[in-house]
C-alpha positions in Angstrom: -24.7 -70.2 -18.2 -22.3 -68.6 -20.7 -25.1 -66.3 -22.0 -25.5 -64.4 -18.8 -22.0 -62.8 -18.5 -21.8 -62.3 -22.2 -25.0 -60.4 -22.2 -24.1 -58.3 -19.1 -20.7 -57.4 -20.7 -22.1 -56.6 -24.1 -20.6 -53.5 -25.6 -22.8 -50.5 -26.2 -24.3 -50.4 -29.7 -22.2 -48.4 -32.2 -24.9 -45.8 -32.8 -25.2 -45.3 -29.1 -21.5 -44.7 -28.8 -21.6 -42.3 -31.8 -24.6 -40.4 -30.2 -22.7 -40.0 -26.9 -19.6 -38.6 -28.7 -21.8 -36.2 -30.7 -23.4 -34.9 -27.6 -20.0 -34.4 -25.8 -18.6 -32.6 -28.9 -21.7 -30.5 -29.2 -21.6 -29.7 -25.5 -18.0 -28.5 -25.8 -19.0 -26.0 -28.5 -22.1 -24.8 -26.7 -20.4 -24.4 -23.3 -17.3 -22.7 -24.8 -19.5 -20.1 -26.4 -21.2 -19.5 -23.0 -24.0 -17.0 -22.5 -27.8 -17.6 -22.2 -27.9 -20.1 -25.1 -25.7 -22.6 -23.3 -28.6 -25.0 -22.4 -29.0 -28.7 -22.7 -31.6 -28.1 -25.4 -29.0 -26.2 -27.4 -26.6 -29.1 -26.9 -29.1 -31.6 -28.2 -29.9 -29.4 -31.3 -26.2 -29.0 -32.1 -25.6 -32.7 -31.7 -28.6 -33.5 -34.0 -30.3 -35.7 -31.4 -33.5 -35.5 -29.4 -33.4 -34.2 -25.8 -34.5 -37.7 -24.7 -31.4 -39.2 -26.3 -29.2 -36.7 -24.4 -30.8 -37.6 -21.1 -30.4 -41.3 -21.7 -26.7 -40.8 -21.9 -26.5 -38.1 -19.3 -29.4 -38.2 -16.8 -28.5 -35.0 -15.1 -27.0 -31.7 -16.1 -24.0 -32.2 -13.8 -23.4 -35.7 -15.4 -23.0 -34.0 -18.8 -20.7 -31.3 -17.4 -18.5 -33.8 -15.7 -18.3 -36.0 -18.7 -17.3 -33.1 -20.9 -14.7 -31.9 -18.4 -13.1 -35.3 -18.0 -13.1 -35.9 -21.8 -11.3 -32.6 -22.4 -8.6 -33.3 -19.8 -8.0 -36.8 -21.2 -7.7 -35.4 -24.7 -5.2 -32.9 -23.6 -3.2 -35.8 -22.0 -3.4 -37.7 -25.3 -2.3 -34.6 -27.2 0.8 -34.2 -25.0 1.8 -37.8 -25.9 1.4 -37.1 -29.6 3.3 -33.8 -29.5 6.3 -35.4 -27.8 7.2 -36.7 -31.2 7.1 -33.2 -32.8 10.6 -32.1 -34.1 10.3 -28.6 -32.6 9.8 -28.8 -28.8 8.8 -25.1 -28.3 6.2 -25.3 -31.0 4.9 -28.6 -29.5 4.5 -26.8 -26.1 2.9 -23.8 -27.8 0.4 -26.0 -29.6 -0.6 -27.8 -26.4 -1.1 -24.5 -24.5 -3.3 -23.2 -27.3 -5.4 -26.3 -27.1 -5.7 -25.7 -23.3 -7.2 -22.3 -24.0 -10.1 -24.2 -25.6 -10.4 -26.4 -22.5 -10.5 -23.3 -20.2 -13.1 -21.7 -22.4 -15.3 -24.8 -22.0 -14.7 -24.9 -18.3 -15.6 -21.2 -18.0 -18.9 -21.9 -19.7 -19.7 -24.6 -17.2 -18.3 -23.0 -14.0 -21.6 -21.4 -12.7 -23.6 -24.5 -13.3 -20.9 -26.8 -11.8 -20.8 -24.6 -8.7 -24.5 -24.8 -8.3 -25.1 -28.4 -9.2 -22.0 -30.4 -8.5 -21.0 -29.0 -5.1 -18.4 -31.4 -3.8 -17.6 -32.6 -7.3 -15.9 -29.4 -8.2 -12.9 -30.0 -5.9 -12.7 -33.6 -7.2 -12.7 -32.4 -10.8 -10.1 -29.7 -10.0 -7.8 -32.3 -8.5 -8.4 -34.6 -11.4 -7.5 -32.0 -14.0 -4.6 -30.5 -12.0 -2.8 -33.8 -11.8 -3.2 -34.8 -15.4 -2.6 -31.4 -16.9 0.5 -30.8 -14.9 1.8 -34.2 -16.0 1.0 -33.4 -19.6 2.7 -30.0 -19.7 5.7 -31.3 -17.7 6.6 -33.8 -20.5 6.6 -31.0 -23.1 8.3 -28.4 -21.0 11.1 -30.8 -19.9 11.7 -31.7 -23.6 12.0 -28.0 -24.5 14.3 -27.2 -21.6 16.5 -30.3 -22.4 16.8 -29.0 -26.0 18.1 -25.7 -24.6 15.2 -23.7 -26.1 13.3 -22.7 -23.0 14.8 -21.3 -19.7 15.1 -24.0 -17.0 13.7 -21.9 -14.1 10.0 -22.3 -15.1 7.9 -25.0 -13.7 4.8 -26.7 -15.2 2.7 -25.1 -12.5 4.1 -21.7 -13.4 3.0 -22.2 -17.0 -0.5 -23.4 -16.1 -1.0 -20.6 -13.6 0.0 -18.0 -16.2 -2.2 -19.5 -18.8 -5.3 -19.8 -16.6 -4.7 -16.3 -15.3 -4.7 -14.9 -18.9 -7.9 -16.8 -19.6 -9.8 -15.5 -16.6 -8.7 -11.9 -17.1 -10.6 -11.8 -20.3 -14.4 -12.1 -20.6 -15.3 -10.2 -23.7 -16.5 -12.1 -26.9 -13.5 -13.4 -28.8 -11.3 -13.4 -25.7 -9.7 -16.7 -26.8 -7.8 -15.0 -29.7 -6.6 -12.3 -27.3 -5.3 -14.9 -24.9 -3.5 -16.8 -27.8 -1.8 -13.6 -28.8 -0.6 -13.0 -25.2 0.4 -16.7 -25.0 2.6 -16.3 -28.1 4.4 -13.3 -26.5 4.8 -15.2 -23.2 6.3 -18.3 -24.8 8.7 -16.3 -26.9 9.7 -14.5 -23.8 10.7 -17.8 -22.2 13.0 -18.8 -25.1 16.7 -18.9 -24.4 17.7 -16.9 -27.5 16.7 -13.3 -28.1 15.9 -13.8 -31.8 12.8 -15.9 -31.3 11.0 -16.4 -34.5 7.4 -15.3 -34.9 4.9 -18.0 -33.9 3.3 -20.1 -36.6 -0.1 -18.9 -37.7 1.1 -15.3 -37.6 -1.8 -14.6 -40.0 -3.8 -13.6 -36.9 -2.1 -10.3 -37.4 -0.7 -10.1 -33.8 2.4 -8.3 -35.0 0.3 -5.7 -36.7 -1.9 -5.2 -33.7 1.1 -4.8 -31.4 2.4 -1.8 -33.4 
């Protein structure tokens, strides 16, 4: 009697869990790059698994896309929680927004396939991400405003719309770095004091390129 429930509730094998995570991480990289090479076969190769293993975890293309999408959103929520302990509120906000650029890159790489394959799922996923991302950015923005470092008339929705707008205005290879440079300018423009320091990681050379 006791064997039945124990068997049905048995956890997945450790190697199966690892394979699933490898596929999701590989899919993120492949879809972020986009282009004609963003195929399920490319995902399997990058993950180091056979295509059969990929399909055992994700029986359809849309199942993989949805899993990647939801995983990225959840990770951004977790990152927000971690960054709430950072000593510099503005830099915590900046770091979260930079990570969100990676999420949008992955989403852009999946958009066409999601529109074709998922149909009604797209609105569900949009609602899912909007709720969680707004909550995540609100926590970091509220902290920066309370510290007197960011102007108080900006909403979480404003920041997300601005960031997504920047991402979708760029489609050339390497667009993520261009968006990150614009993001640094945007965040520094929201600071309460006029002598905003240069963003960390200035080694990208954004100040030189702006001249």
